[in-house]
C-alpha positions, 0 to 999 in steps of 0.5 A: 565281770564289771558293773557300775551302780549308782546310789543316793545318800538319805536322810534319816527322819528318825535315826539309826543310832546304836546296834544290838549286833555290831557285827551285823549292824542290827539297829536298836530301833526301826528307822526312817528316812528319804533319799536324796536324788542330788547326792549320789556315789557312782561305782565301778567293780571289776573282777579280775584274774591273778594274784594281789589285793583288791584295789580301791580308788575313792574319788581319785585317789587310793583309799585310806586303809580304813576305808580299803579294809571296809571295802575288802571285807564287804567284797569278801561278803559279796564273793562268798555268795557267788563262789569266788576269790577273785580280786577287784578293782573298785573305782567310786566318785561321790559328788558330795563331801564325803565322812561329813555327816552327809551319809556318804557311807550310805550310798557308797555302799548301796552302790559297792553292793549292787555293782559287786553282785551284778558284776558276779551275776548274782540277781538278789531281790530288792530286800536281799540286796538292802540286807546285804548293804547294810553289812557294809554301812547300816544306813545303806540298806536304806539307799537300795530301795526308791524314796521314802524308806522304813528300815525294819530293825528285825532280829535276824539278817534276812529280817533287817532290811529296807523297803519303800513306803512311798515312791519319789514322785509321792511327794516333792518335798524339798530338802535344803542342806545347810553345809557348815563343815565339808570336814571328816568328822572326828568320830565316826558313826560306827563308834557313835553306835558302839557309844550309845548304850553308855548314855543314860538316855539310850534306852528312853530313846530307843523305847519310843522310835517306834512310835515316831517311826509310825508318826512319821510314816503316816505323815508321809502318806498323808504329806504332812509336813507339820507332823513330820517335822515335829517327830524328826526334830524331836528325834534329832534332838534326842539322838544328839542328847545321847551321843552328847551323854555317851562316854566319852562323849561325842558333840557333833554340832558347831555354833553354825549348827545352832545358829542354823537351827535357831533360825529355821525355829525363828522362821517357823515361827514366823509362819515359814513352814520348814523343819530341821533334822541333823545327822551324825555331823554338823550339817543341818537339813532343812525340810520344806514343800517345793513352794518354799524352797527358794525362799529357805535356800535365800536365808540360809545363804545369808546365815554366817557360818553356812558355807554352801546350800545344797538342795535334795528331793526325794531320789530313786533306788540304787541302780546299774548304770551303762557308763564305767568309770574305770 
């Protein structure tokens, strides 16, 4: 009764920001994303006989109380499906900074969901697995299918899940991630979703989200970076405007964030086809074609405030692996 799964983080081109049902993480709007092949979480889940509580190890240390509670609550959902109350030992490791706005909860809960289900012998189709992962962390539903993924908002648990619109090999798009901070953000995404409706801009952003998703979907299928970049930059600014005008306000950007964004705009004006997006954190994702990646990385590394640059390409879906962490 042990299994290990791996899942990638994802970068949303149209963001998930705000819920219509916080308990089920039913989003206020659809979203669309790309899995990131070099930002992964590997999780081993082993179910054990005997009394006691779940044990959760994250990146070599016992999980903090909030994380432990979230993991145990999600295991309860999987246990309920399998009809068992067995406690579990969970060991999870990510190869990128967690809690810094790089979708670490997406990869973590996608991997946790698949590993726990497999350890208990549950054979769930991809859509059901995606919906189940969503209950742990909304954006985790987008890390279950491979490649470029659209999350249908839906009006029920079963109807709200991610599905692949193109495989990883469809478009060798490069995400050059300018990491300006690896620190845990002071306001988590869950709190951000809760505050979103208090912004006077929230309704307008949600109203136009489906159109931006459609634009991104068409751009991905056509491998049209200019159209994709225009839609995702617009949605980035809107999402952060909602955060900044929520009550109380949330400002994820730092001076270094703005410096990178301004640099990207200047490079593009000078003829370099690169576009930015920023999730709920300070780090900037710079999207470009493979041929321009080396130049973008070199320029980013020369900017003040950029601590490191990670490069990711379209990643696969959540999958089982044979080597257990513990």
